[in-house]
N, C-alpha and C positions, 0 to 999 in steps of 0.2 A: 489396195490392202493401204489400213493404218499404221501406225507404230503401234509397238506397247508404250510410250511414250514420245507421241507426238509433238511433245515440246514441254516445256518446266511448267511446272503444275497446270497438266493435259493428260491423262490416264484416259486407260483404258480400265472397265470394273474389272477386267480379269485381272488382269496386274495390280492395284488394288485387292482385289480378292485376294490373292496371293500376299500378300504383302502385312495383313494384317489378316491370316490366319481366318477366313472366312470362306464361306460358302456361297456362290452366287444361283441365283434361281431364278432363269429366263435368261435374256439376250449377252450372250461373252463379249458380244465388240461394240457394246456401249462406249463411248468415250465422253467422261464426265470433265468441266472446269472447275467445280465451284463445290461449295460442301456447307446447308444454309437452311433454317429454318422453314417448316411448311408455307408461311403464307409469300416467304421472301423468294420460294424456288423460281429458277425457270426451269427451260427442257436441256440445260447440260448437266443440273444439278444431283450432286447426292444429298438427301434429308433423313430424316429416324425418325422415328415410333418405339418407344419401349413399352406402350400401352394401346389398348384397344383405341378406344377414345382417339388416340390422333394419330393411328394407323389408318382408324376410317375418313379424318383429313390429309391425311396423304397419299390419299389413294384418288380423291380430288383434286388435288395439286398437282403444276406442270412437272413436280421432278422427274427428271428420268431412275433416282435410283429408291432405292427407300431401304435405309437399315433396319432392321430389327430383329427378333430373336426366334427360333423354332419356336419356339412354345407358340407366343404372339399369334405366329401365322399360322400353326395348326388350328387354333381353336375359331380362328376366321379364316377358312379355308375356305368357305360354301362362298365367303362375302370376296373374296379379293380377284382381283380380276386379274386377267394375262396382258394387259396393255403393261403395266411395271413391270421390269426385272426391280429383283430383289438383291442384297447382301444379305446373309443370314449369318447367326450368331449364338453363344449363348451370354452375350457380354455388347450388345449394342451400343451400350455408351461409351465403350473404351475405344469396344475398333471407331464410332462414327467420331469419335473425340481425335482419331492420328489418323484420317480420312481427309477429317478437315485440315487438321497440322499439314499433313502431305499437302492442299492441293489449297491452302493461305498461301502464296509470297510472302517472303519474310522485308518487314518493313523499312528503309529507309539501306536496303541494298542494290546495289550499282557496279561497285566491283570496279570504282575509282577510290583513286587518293585529292584531293580537290586539292588545287595550290595556294586554297584561301585558308591554308591550314596548316597552323604553329604545332610542327615539329620540331622538335631539337632531332641534332644529324644523330647521337651514339644512342637511338632510340632502333628495337629490332622487330623488324616489321613483317610478320608470314604472307604468305598466296592467299591472293583475293577480296582481300581487306576492303570496306567501304569505309571510307573517311571523310565525312561532310564537313561544310564551309562552318569555318567557329571554334572545331577543336583547337583544341590546346595540350600539347603532349610531353611533360618533363622529361629529363634527363634520364638515361639509363631502361627505359621501357624497352617490355618483352609483352607484341600482340600476336598471338597464335593465329592459323590458317583460316581467313571465311567468317570474322566477324564482324562485327560491320559497328561503328561509332558513329552514333546521328548528331547534329549539329548542335554547337553549344554545351559538347564535354566538357571536360578539364580531368584531367591524369594527371594528377601526380610523378613528382620519380619514386623510381627503381619497382613501380607498380609493375606485376604480372598480371598476363588476362590469358588464360589461352586459345583454345581454339573455340568456332560458333556461336563466339559470346554475340549479348544485344547488348546494345548501352544507349537509350531511350533522350533523346534533346534532354540538356539541362542537367543530368548525371555529374556526381562529382567523385573521385572517387581516389583518397588521401594514398602518398607518399604509404611504401611501403605491403602496401593492400597486394596477395594475392586472389587470384579468381584462376576455380578450373570450368573446365569443358562446358557449353550449355549453359548458361550462366544468364538469365534474361536481367536488366535490372529499370524498370519503366524512369519516367520522368520527372525529374529533381529528388530522386533519392542522394545522400548523401553515406559512402560510408568509408570510414575509415576516422572521423572526427576526434576531438580530443575528449576522452569517457572526463566524466565528473570528481575528479580527486582534487580533496585540498583537507588543507592538515590546518584546523580551527584555534585557535584562542584570543584571549584578552584583548589583544592586536589586529587582528582581525580572519580573513580568509587566506591560504598561503594555500597556490595553485602545486600540485605533484604535477610534474614531469610524464605525459603520456608513452610508456619510451615499446606499445607492443607494437600489431599488427590484425590486420581485419584479417583471414582464411574463410572463403566462400567457398565448398566445394560444388562439383558438378552438377548442372541439373537442377540448380534453386535457383527460382523466379522471386524478385523484390518491387514492393508495389512500389506506386508515387509517395516524394515524401515520407519515405523509410529513412531510418536512423542507425546506422550501426553505429557505433564510437569502439578504437579501437582499443585495445587492452592495457592497462597501466605500466605490464610485465609480462608481456605473455600474449595470444592471442585470442582474439573473439571470434570466434568459429560458428558458421554456420553451415548442418553440413549436409551430406549428399542431397538430393530431391526434397529439399524442403521449399515452403509457398510463402512466402509472406504477403497479407493484404497490405494495402494503404495506409499508411501515414499511422508506424509504428515505432518504436526507442527498443532498440538495444542497446542497453550499457553493458559499460565495459568488462572485457573479461569471461559473458554468457558464455554458452557455449549449446547450439538447440542443434537435440538430435536430430537422424536420419528423416528423413520426407514425413517430416513434422507441417502443421497448419497453425499458420498466426492470425487472425481475422484481427477488422482495421481497428486503429485505435488500441489495440492495447499494447503493455509493456512492461517488458524485465529489465529489474535492478540489477549489479554489479554484481558479478564472478555468477551468479543463480548458473546449475545447470537443470538441462530440461532430455530425459531419455529420449526413444525411434517413440515415433509416432506420439509424440502430444498436441494436444488440440486445446488454442486460448480461443475463446471466442469476442463478441467485440468486445473489448475498452474494459481485458480481464487487464487484472492487473499483481503483479510479482514479485511479492521481491526482494532483496536481495543471498544468494550464503547460500541456499537453499536447494535441494535437490528434487526436479517431479520425473518419480519414475515410469516407464516407457508403459506409450499408451493414456496415458493419467488425460483427463478431457476436463477442463474448466469452460461452463459455465459462460455466456453475455457477464461484463460487470464486476465475475470474479475477484477477490482479493485474496489473493493466493498469498500465505502467512509462513507456511509449516512445509513439511517433505512431505510425499504422499509416498503412495505405496502402488503396482504395480495393477492400470486399468482400474483406478478410483476413479469418479466422477463425482466435480468435486462444487459446490457456488457458494453465492451468500458472500458476506465481509462480516467478518474475516467468513473464508472459503472451508466447505465440510462437507461431509458424505449429503453426496442430493437428497439422497429417503431421508438425512434427518433434518437437511436445511427445510424440506416438506412442511415436517412434521411441525416444525418451529414455526415457520408461519402461517399454517393453521390455527395453531395456538395460537397464533399474535391474534388472530382473525377476530376469536371468543374472548378476546382480553373483556371490552367494554362487559360484555356477556358477565363473565365471574368480579369484576368492578360492582355491578350491580347488586350481584348474588353478597359480595362479601356486606358491601355496603347495610343492604336487607340483614345478616348475621346479625353486624354489629348490637344494627337500633335496637334485634329482636333480644342480645346479650346486655342490651343497656336496658331496656323493663327488665328482664330476669331479675339484675344486679340488683332494681329497685324497693 
């Protein structure tokens, strides 16, 4: 008899159905050990199909299990083959994401603390840690259970990192930073660098000491080469569930609301506050000292210069409501015709005056 969880990242499909609140249609005893796309699947794979054409391809694949929706399977019932086992749900994308997370081993997890890591004796280290060669951890750092610190990570003094966090190679965590549970930080990110604060007069630019810190709440993911500045006074805060793409700049004392999405190369100037579930498209920029309301969406390359209302969809530079920006673009495209018309009218007016 096969155990429900044979080994780490190897599960019976009935157990995965229980964990994801979905329904098995087919062989309850199948054991799977990976989740992948249709083309890459093998006979122990779970794959995913949320559209009819994808389901047709999945049926031809080697995958043992297909995550799909009740609706699609009902519509294609006559085409379905008994060979495949299905995991059915009203939310196939979400269920597949959770299964993929369960079946994918955490990178750099070995449960060991390398002798080639430099760790100050004053640190408080939890259980089940994976700390790799080349890591440097300064004094008075606290790291919670089951966290992973990959090669080359540098952690400054008085930092707190909670449980089940993953810091990829080359991450730098500056002094006094607080990182809550289940945070992932990709390679090259710098958390807690000084904010861009200077007092300028005729004699030059005089640095203002940045005395605050950074707080990263739980379930945040931070992309590669992201920089998050410490507060000038008080914290810079990235709230629970927010996801940051690569190459993003967050200025000092910014507050990013829960479950926000910031796409690559976007930037936020100091002391701006984003509400819950704000989305910034690629290369969007937000000026300092303004508030963006909950559920604001800024399109790619938007330059946001003023506050928004809840649910606003904005675009352009300077950003305005997207429908107004589209009207403006339409008028601009007609501008050459208008210029020709004006020239014609001026000519006729000149003739009349003569």
